[in-house]
N, C-alpha and C positions, 0 to 999 in steps of 0.2 A: 194212437195210444201213447206213444213216446212223448208227444207234446203235453198231454195231461200230466204225465209223471213229472216232467220238468217243472211245470207250473205248481203242481202239488208240493214238490220238494221245496220250492221257494216259500209257499204258504206255511209249511210246517215250521219254518224258521221264525215266523212272525207271532206276536202275541195274539190271544184270542180275539180281541177287539179289531185288530187289523184284518184277521181272517174273515170276520163277519163283514167288514167294510168292503173287501175286494170281491167277494163272491158269495152268491146264494147257493148255487150248485152248478155243475157242468152239464151241458146238454148231452143227450144220448148219442148224438152224432154231430160232427162239425164239418164245415167246408174244408177242403184240402189245405188251404193256407190260412185258416182262421181258428181262433180260440175265442169263444164268447165269454167275457167276464163282465158281470153287471156292476154298475156303479154302487157306491155305498148306500146303504139303507138310510132313509131320511130320519129313522128313529135313533140313529147313532150320531151323537154330537161330533162335529169335526174336531173339536179340541181333544176328544178322547181317543182319536184314531192315531195310532203310533205310525203306521204306514199303510198305504193303499195303492192299488193300481188306478191311475188316473187316465191313462190312454192305453189302447191296444192297437198296434199297427201290424197287420198281417197276423202272425201268431206271437208277436213280440210285445211284452208288457212294458209300460213306462211307469215307474214307481214315483210316488210323491217324494220319497227320500232322495231319489236321483236328482230331482229338480232342486230340492233344498240344498243338497251338497254343492251343486254347480253354482247356485246363487250365492252361497256363503263364500265360495272361492272367488267368484266374480267381484263381490263386494270388497273382499280383502285386497284384490289386485286392481281395483278401480275400473273394472270393465263395465262399459255402458251397453245396455241392451235396447233394441228397438221396441218402444212401447213398454208395456207391462212385462217385467221379467217372468212373472208367474204364467204368462201366456207364451212369451217368446222362447223361453228355455225348453218347455216340453215340445214346442213345434220344431225347434232345431234338432232335438233328440230324435223326433219322429222322421225328419228329413234325412238325418244320418242313417237311420235304419233302412230307408228306401234305397239310398245309394249302396249300402252294404249288401242288401238283398240282390240288387242288380249286379253288383260286382261278383257275387257268388255265382249267379246265373251265367255271366260272361267269362267265368274262370279267370278273373283278374287276380294277380298275385303280386306280393312285394317280397323282396328278399330279406332274410334275417339280418344281413349286413346293413341294409337301409334302416331297418328298425333300430338296431343297436346304435348306428350313427346318430339318428335323431334323438334317441334317449340320452346318449352321452352328451350331445350338444346342449340339451336342456339342463342336464345336471351340471355341466361345466359353467353354463350361464348362472345357475344358482350359486355355485361355489364362488364365482366372481362377486356376486352381490353380497353373499354372506361373509366373504373375506378369507375363508379357508374351508377345507373339507370337514374338519372337526366341528367348526361352528355350524355348518349346514346340517350335519348329522345331529347335533345337539338341538337345533331349531326344529327339525322335522321329526326328531325322535326315531330315526331310522338309520341304519347303516346304508352306505352307498349301494351295496349289493341288493339290499331290500328295496331301495327306491327303484333300481333297474327292473327288478322283478315285478313290482306293483305297477309300473308305468308301461310295461311291454305291450299288453293287449290293447290299451287305449291308443298308443302310438301306432300300432299295427292297423287299427280301425281307421285312424285319421289318414294314414298313408293310402289305404284302400279307397277311401272316399276321394282323396285327391286324384288318384289314378283313374277312378271312374269318371270324375268330372273332366279330366283331360281327354278321355276317350269320347265323351259326349260332344265336346267342342272341337275335337281335333281336326275335323274337316271344314270348319268354318273359315271362309275367306271373304275379303271385301275388295272390290275393284276401285280404281281411282274415281270412276263415275259415281259409285255409291258414297265415297268419302265426300265428294263435292256436293252431292245431293243432300247428304245429312247436314252439312254445315250451312247450306243455303237456308235451311229451315229453322236453325237455332238463332237466338238473339246474339248480338255481337258480344255482349258481356259473358256469354256462355262458351265462347271460343277460347281454348286454352291460352294462358299467358305463358310465354316462354321467357324465363329469366335471362339476364345477360350471360352469354357464353363466350369462352375464349379458347383459342388453340395456342399451345405453348411448346416451344422447342427448348431443350435443356442440354447443357454440357456439365457433367459432374467430374470431380477429381478428388481421389482419396489422398490424404497426407501419407507420406511414406513412414511406416512404423519401424523404428530401430530394432535390431535383433535382440538387444537387451530387454526391451519392453515385452516382446513376444515371449522370451524365456521366463520373465517374471510371471506372466499369466499362466504359462504351463506349469511352473513350479507350484503355484497356488492350487491348480487342479490336481496335481500329484499329491499334494498335502491332504486335500479333501478325500481322495481315494484311500490314502493310508489311514486316515482317522476312521472312516467307515469300516475298512477291513479289520482294524484292531478292535472294533466294537465300541469306540469312544462315543459315537453319535450315530445318527441315521442319515442316509442320503437326503431324505425329505427335509429334515431339519436344516441341513447345510444349504439346500436349495432355497428354502424360505429366507435365509439370512443373506446368502451371497449371490444367487443367480441373478444375472442382469436381464433375463427374460421375465419381466415383472408379472406378466399375465400368468404364466405357469408357476412362477415362484410362490404365488399365493396358494397354489394347490400342491405344494411340496415338490414342485418340478414336473408334475404330471401333465402330459400333453392330451390325454384322452385318446380314444381309439381313432387312429387315422390310417389311411392307405399309404402305400409307398409313394404314390404320385403327389401326395400333399406335402412331402418332406423334401428338404434340400438333398440332392443326390448323394453327396458324401456322408451326410448324417444318416440317410436311409440305409446305405450299404452296411454301416456298422450296426445300426439299431436292429435291422432284420436278421442279422447273423447272431444276435445274442440268444442264448438258450437257458442260462442260469440266472434267476432273479437275484441271487446272492452276490453275483460278481458285477464289477464295474468295468465299462469299456475302456479302451485306450483313449487318449486325447484325440478328438476329431476336429479338424478345421473345416468350417463351412463359410458361406457368404456372410453369416451373421456374427461369426467370431469363433471361439474355441469352446468345446463342450466335453463333458464326460457324461455317460449314459448308463442308466440302470433299467433293465427289463422289469415291467410290472406284469403284463399278461399278453398272450397272443390269442387272436380269434380269427382263424382262417387267414384271409389276406389283409387283416388289419392288426395293428399292434398298439399297445399302450406302454409308454416308457416315461421314466423321469429323466430330466437332464439338468445340468448346471451349466449356464452360459457365462463366460467371462470374455470381456473385450479389452484389448490393449488400450491404454490411455493415450490420448493425443494431447501433446503439450500446446500451450498457447503459441509458442514460437513456431512449431511445425504448422499449425493451422494458419498463422499469418503468412508464412512463406508460400503456402499453397494458394491462399487468397490473392496475394500479390501476383503470382504467376498467372492465375486466371484473369486478373484485371489486365495484365499485359496482353493476353490473348484476345480479350474483348476489344482492346484498343486496336489491335491489328485487324480484326474483323471490321470494325467501324471505318478504318482507313482504307479498306479494300484490299489489303495484302492477302486475305484469305476469306473464304465464305464460312458462315456459321456451320453449314453442312460438312465442310471439310474438317472443321474443328471437332465436330461430333465424331466423325469416322476415325480420326487419328488420335484423338486425345481423351474422349469421354470414357469414364469407367462404368457408366450406366448400361448394363447389358440389356435392359428392357427397351431402351430407345436408341442404342448405338447404331443399329442397322435399319432404323426407320427415320433417318435424318434428325434424330433427337426429339421427334414428336411424342409428347406425353399422351398417355391414354389410360382409361380405367373402365371397369365394367359397371354400366349404369344399372342401378338396383331395379328401376321400374321396367326397363325393356330387357334386362339380362343380356345386353349386347355390349361389345367393346366399342368405345367411342373416344375420339380425340377432342370432342367439344365438352369442356368443363364448365359447370356452373362454379361461381367463385367459392361456394361452400364446399365443393368437392376437391378443390386444389389443396395440396399440402400448405399449411398455414404460412410457412416461410415464402413459398412461391407466390401465394395470393397477395402478400404484403407488397412484393415487388411489382406484380402485375397491375395493382390498383391504379397507379399513376403513369403507366406506360402507354405509349401510342403504338399502333401496328407498325412493325419493322424495327422498333427500339430494341436495343440490347442492354441488359442490366449491368450494373457493377457486380463484382463477385460478392457472394454472401455464403454463410454457412447454414447447413440444414441437416436434419436427420432424414436419411432416405428410407425407402420401404423396408429395408432389412435392419433398421435400427442403428445404422452406422453414421458417424459424423463425417460429412463431406463438405467440400466447397462447390459452388455452382454458379453459372451464369445462365441467363435465359433470354430468349428472343420471343417477343409477342408476334406470333404469326397472323392471328386473326382475332377480331373482336366483333361479336354480334350483339348489339344492344337489346335489352329486354323489349319484347313486343308481343302483340297478339299473333298467334300462329297463322301462317298463310300457306296455301296449297303449294306454291312454288318453292318456298324456303323451308317449310316445316312439314312436309307431307307425312313423314314417318310418325311425327308426334300426333297429327290429326288421324292418321290411319289407326294408331294404337287406341285412341279414344273410341273410334267406331267399332274396332274389333272387340274391345272390352264390353261395349254396349251389346253387341250381337251375342257374345258369349253369355252374358247375364240373362238375356232374353231366352236363349236356347235352354239354359239350365232351369229357368223359371217355368218355361212351357213343359219341359220334361217332367219336373216335379208335379205340376198340376195334372198332367196326363197319368202319371204313375199313381197319384192319389185316387183317380177315378177307378183304377183297376185293382186297388188294394183294400182289403177289409180294414175299416177304421172304426173304433168305438171310443167315444170321449165322455168322461164324467160330465154330468149336467153343469157343474160349476164352471166348466171351461168352454161352454158353448157360446157364450156371449163375447168372447175375445175378438179383437181385431187382428186377424192372422195375416201374415205376409202372403201365404198361398191359399187360394180359394179351393173349396171342396172338402175340407176336413169335416165340417158339420153337415150332416145329411138328415 
């Protein structure tokens, strides 16, 4: 009975033509997981229908307005759908409902902090595109708080679907024999092409900053604090004008909600001890420079703060002195007076590579694993320019670059290894080929699960949607 009340409640909100279109009447009794809603009467022209139920999956209706809203958003964002969007979109909504139903059965949950983090990441991306929080609010005609509220449930559903999929494919493995067998059957041009990859060792050196320059920066930050305290301006305004963290500066210095582990330890210690949004922190020195911080909001183990970052200026003279010193060190290494690895251990300022013989590494987006094998596009641009014409074993001349913390440093590099672009082979690129087979197996497992789930789920489709070319078989019965 509760199911009928829910559906009836939705129908009461629709104009009379829509009500006529979505239902003649309800049956006296229904299957436990079913609600039968008949398609629109042929006597009602489609153009006169404001809204209607076009699919029913289990006891969940899919409205025409749902499809139209998603299609409008997809068109605005340039999203391409497989085949006809009027067929693909309702099918994808239906598939999501299957995953959500199974997630409920399996008691899969996602934490509120995960939902908030994903919502905030999306809003932060929008702010970057819009240019500021104010411009985003103007464009979407909503306050940030309203956006968070409206997005919450959709993001929760998306996370539940992701977790359900992970569970379904979590036990899938492939053996080396399966990988070999798979690639024996595919044409040569279907074997993945692995672009040129390089392994690079690096020594970095920061120019020594005079005490006078550090004091100048601190005086600036003290002045900002005083201006905000006196009510002359706001922290957010000063952040937009003066912060050297350009990404957060566009948002008035806001970092968005982050956990302690995502922040520099010195910064986190001060930020998480703030309790009054009206007060500004003392000056904090981090690996990125010098900051002042203002609390925006705390949510459990996550915090949102504004900050202003200022970095001491490095004169051309200081930079040149550091570059010449590194050039001298490079000459000593080339002449055999020391090894590159010794130079890394005793001289390098790069904490990420100092205890790994200077070997650079990054997290590969596709495999989500740490690797020392860089494609040229994944190297810092300054390093890539040097590597381009180097041979394995070469040591570069000293050059300046911006490191991962936004600091200007001098560096020398050694090209440890270069693997030219090639078709993947089992002996050299097993992990690449294994990833391809694993992804194929996961896709097949998800597809088979959906098809089986459709067989055991009540589905009713409007006649206009029965001639579609669907990705999953079994919808039309």
